[in-house]
BAFI-3210 file (N, C-alpha, C; in Angstrom, 3 decimals, decimal comma, padded with zeros to 6 digits):
// residues 98
n [1|2|3|4|5|6|7|8|9|10|11|12|13|14|15|16|17|18|19|20|21|22|23|24|25|26|27|28|29|30|31|32|33|34|35|36|37|38|39|40|41|42|43|44|45|46|47|48|49|50|51|52|53|54|55|56|57|58|59|60|61|62|63|64|65|66|67|68|69|70|71|72|73|74|75|76|77|78|79|80|81|82|83|84|85|86|87|88|89|90|91|92|93|94|95|96|97|98]
n.u [101,247|101,900|103,785|104,034|101,545|099,658|099,893|098,959|096,132|095,361|095,291|092,947|090,948|088,925|087,559|086,522|084,825|083,063|081,851|082,798|084,773|086,058|084,412|086,429|088,634|087,385|087,056|089,542|090,300|088,579|089,370|092,079|091,567|090,273|092,407|094,506|095,322|096,249|095,416|092,841|092,224|092,935|090,998|088,628|088,956|088,831|086,112|084,938|085,576|084,351|081,699|081,473|082,125|079,720|077,895|077,947|076,885|076,365|077,993|076,208|076,028|076,950|074,845|076,141|078,566|077,627|076,333|078,657|080,038|078,300|078,171|080,788|080,897|078,858|079,873|080,821|078,967|076,766|074,581|074,767|072,621|071,122|069,377|065,840|064,982|067,416|068,781|067,814|066,804|068,917|070,979|073,822|073,350|072,942|073,728|071,863|069,569|069,235]
n.v [032,703|031,456|029,168|028,328|029,620|028,648|025,855|026,168|026,887|024,759|022,624|023,313|022,870|020,872|021,330|023,907|023,385|021,779|023,784|024,344|025,981|028,866|032,250|033,984|032,463|031,153|033,253|033,984|031,676|031,793|034,081|033,615|031,640|033,078|034,255|032,544|030,309|027,770|026,681|027,047|025,095|022,826|022,874|022,679|020,033|018,643|019,219|018,019|015,366|014,723|014,976|012,895|010,754|010,835|010,269|007,336|004,268|002,595|-000,565|-003,616|-005,283|-008,637|-010,982|-012,977|-011,828|-009,427|-010,787|-011,650|-009,307|-008,084|-010,246|-009,971|-007,261|-007,450|-009,053|-011,236|-009,993|-009,118|-006,823|-005,504|-005,616|-007,154|-005,055|-005,067|-007,403|-007,510|-009,934|-011,798|-014,522|-015,797|-016,386|-018,041|-021,498|-021,607|-019,164|-017,345|-014,638|-014,180]
n.w [-056,873|-053,777|-052,242|-049,244|-048,187|-050,037|-049,224|-046,842|-047,269|-048,899|-046,999|-045,599|-047,252|-047,154|-044,615|-045,321|-047,612|-046,265|-044,717|-042,120|-041,250|-039,406|-039,616|-040,483|-041,343|-043,347|-045,025|-045,716|-047,235|-049,262|-050,478|-051,339|-053,105|-054,946|-056,408|-056,748|-059,309|-059,233|-056,950|-057,068|-059,058|-057,774|-055,828|-057,337|-058,421|-056,020|-055,156|-057,451|-057,111|-054,618|-055,378|-057,087|-055,551|-053,705|-055,504|-055,779|-055,217|-052,183|-051,400|-051,040|-047,869|-047,411|-045,817|-044,338|-043,417|-042,167|-040,004|-038,703|-038,091|-036,253|-034,308|-033,392|-032,400|-030,356|-028,543|-025,426|-023,676|-025,182|-026,775|-029,339|-032,148|-034,989|-037,417|-038,204|-040,333|-041,640|-041,440|-043,318|-045,588|-046,589|-044,883|-043,687|-042,376|-038,996|-038,304|-037,941|-037,104|-033,593]
ca.u [101,027|102,786|103,687|103,444|100,139|098,949|099,782|097,930|094,909|094,823|095,032|091,753|089,778|087,899|086,668|086,061|084,058|081,852|081,417|083,395|085,950|085,470|084,255|087,772|089,466|086,654|087,261|090,950|090,423|087,934|090,061|093,016|090,862|089,968|093,692|095,508|094,772|096,687|094,530|091,338|092,185|092,927|089,782|087,698|089,152|088,415|084,740|084,434|085,707|083,305|080,397|081,419|081,878|078,526|076,952|078,280|075,815|077,015|077,677|075,350|076,938|076,437|074,354|077,035|079,592|077,007|076,254|079,917|080,260|077,278|078,798|082,152|080,629|078,174|080,891|080,085|077,805|075,721|074,388|074,570|071,607|070,901|068,198|064,820|065,069|068,752|069,470|067,485|066,721|070,150|071,945|074,276|072,878|073,625|073,867|070,297|069,446|068,397]
ca.v [031,445|031,359|027,898|028,258|029,975|027,446|024,494|026,424|026,938|023,586|021,937|023,789|022,697|019,870|022,102|025,170|022,771|021,532|024,880|024,178|026,963|030,278|033,124|034,733|031,423|030,844|034,492|033,835|030,618|032,229|035,234|032,875|030,903|033,989|034,845|031,365|029,439|026,364|026,339|026,816|023,776|021,778|022,863|022,212|018,608|018,156|019,178|017,052|014,063|014,583|014,756|011,381|009,803|010,920|009,490|006,168|003,462|001,700|-001,920|-004,387|-006,138|-009,955|-011,312|-013,584|-010,626|-008,735|-011,459|-011,830|-008,053|-008,028|-011,044|-009,420|-005,983|-007,760|-009,862|-011,919|-009,385|-008,764|-005,441|-005,032|-006,601|-006,888|-004,309|-005,953|-007,857|-007,497|-011,125|-012,269|-015,666|-016,297|-016,414|-019,394|-022,273|-021,469|-017,806|-016,795|-013,743|-014,883]
ca.w [-056,061|-052,682|-051,746|-047,895|-048,308|-050,777|-048,322|-045,591|-047,772|-049,237|-045,730|-044,954|-048,273|-046,657|-043,710|-046,134|-048,367|-045,342|-043,990|-040,843|-040,691|-038,814|-040,829|-040,923|-042,193|-044,654|-046,122|-046,100|-048,171|-050,483|-051,108|-052,002|-054,247|-056,240|-056,962|-057,215|-060,284|-058,933|-055,775|-057,779|-059,757|-056,885|-055,072|-058,259|-058,406|-054,728|-055,376|-058,436|-056,426|-053,667|-056,183|-057,790|-054,299|-053,343|-056,276|-055,580|-054,384|-051,210|-051,785|-049,761|-046,856|-047,279|-044,351|-043,321|-043,034|-041,257|-038,669|-037,928|-037,478|-034,874|-033,181|-032,796|-031,598|-029,105|-027,403|-024,458|-022,752|-025,810|-026,870|-030,700|-032,849|-036,328|-037,735|-038,527|-041,711|-042,173|-041,556|-044,572|-045,775|-047,170|-043,988|-043,523|-041,180|-037,667|-038,179|-038,130|-035,840|-032,298]
c.u [102,170|102,728|103,240|102,041|099,204|098,712|098,819|096,566|094,560|094,667|093,714|090,517|088,718|086,915|085,859|084,858|082,682|081,438|081,692|084,378|085,149|085,252|085,526|088,549|088,756|086,922|088,663|091,174|089,722|088,656|091,295|092,585|090,575|091,166|094,574|094,830|095,140|095,604|093,010|091,299|092,140|091,574|088,571|087,779|088,518|086,678|084,023|084,428|084,499|081,967|080,317|081,241|080,403|077,564|077,042|077,327|076,761|076,932|076,830|076,346|076,202|076,034|075,332|078,197|078,997|076,682|077,605|080,462|079,541|077,806|079,869|081,875|079,919|078,923|080,069|078,829|076,740|075,493|073,976|073,332|071,365|069,601|067,029|065,039|066,410|069,448|069,166|067,556|067,997|071,348|072,519|073,675|073,687|073,978|072,658|070,226|068,638|067,270]
c.v [031,601|029,976|027,724|028,601|029,114|026,300|024,834|026,354|025,578|022,447|022,184|023,278|021,977|020,642|023,278|024,474|022,360|022,607|024,966|025,278|028,331|031,268|033,730|033,751|031,127|031,910|034,437|032,803|031,149|033,341|034,718|032,199|031,808|034,445|033,771|030,496|027,899|025,857|026,211|025,400|022,743|021,712|022,376|020,674|018,020|018,061|018,285|015,487|013,611|014,213|013,238|010,416|009,694|010,195|008,073|005,273|002,491|000,153|-002,518|-005,223|-007,651|-010,112|-011,955|-012,635|-009,916|-009,429|-011,561|-010,450|-007,939|-008,920|-010,665|-008,077|-006,325|-008,444|-010,666|-011,271|-008,910|-007,402|-005,017|-006,163|-006,231|-006,107|-005,373|-006,221|-007,923|-008,810|-011,854|-013,837|-016,652|-016,566|-017,901|-020,260|-021,944|-019,889|-016,942|-015,789|-014,505|-014,016]
c.w [-054,992|-051,890|-050,308|-047,856|-048,898|-049,950|-047,315|-045,984|-048,005|-047,978|-045,129|-046,063|-047,734|-045,626|-044,474|-046,957|-047,542|-044,654|-042,513|-040,292|-040,180|-039,929|-041,278|-041,837|-043,404|-045,592|-046,605|-047,318|-049,455|-051,105|-051,901|-053,135|-055,676|-056,974|-057,385|-058,077|-059,847|-057,865|-056,106|-058,366|-058,863|-056,031|-056,020|-058,421|-057,083|-054,678|-056,210|-057,776|-055,388|-054,281|-056,623|-056,683|-053,772|-054,203|-056,453|-054,779|-053,393|-051,477|-050,726|-049,229|-046,871|-045,899|-043,621|-042,764|-042,045|-039,841|-037,909|-037,417|-036,083|-033,908|-032,489|-032,073|-030,276|-028,171|-026,501|-023,724|-023,796|-026,101|-028,399|-031,253|-034,374|-036,475|-038,182|-039,943|-042,284|-042,197|-042,812|-044,560|-046,010|-045,958|-043,833|-042,396|-039,914|-037,355|-038,192|-036,905|-034,741|-031,968]
res [m|s|v|p|l|c|d|l|v|r|d|r|f|d|d|y|h|d|g|l|l|s|p|s|l|a|e|m|v|q|g|h|l|k|t|c|s|a|c|q|e|e|y|r|l|l|v|s|c|i|g|v|i|r|g|l|e|a|p|a|v|p|p|r|a|l|r|k|i|v|d|n|l|s|g|p|g|g|g|a|t|l|p|d|g|a|g|g|p|d|l|e|p|g|l|e|p|s]
***
């Protein structure tokens, strides 16, 4: 384990995982992972965390909060709108989609 090299490799784990590195950098990361047990463990943990996060269900946005977001984004000139059916019947009075 070479700490400066490990730091350099670990800084590239996200891009390596996502396939965004150049072929030469990807090869360097892959070669280092074959020989460094500390970086192997760190990368294994990253991949595990990514898997857990991807398995989570996104929380529902309450219609009232969604309305406030859209109102703030649209501003005085308008522009942003709610998707069809996103307002739902449980919008607070006065916050119905226009």
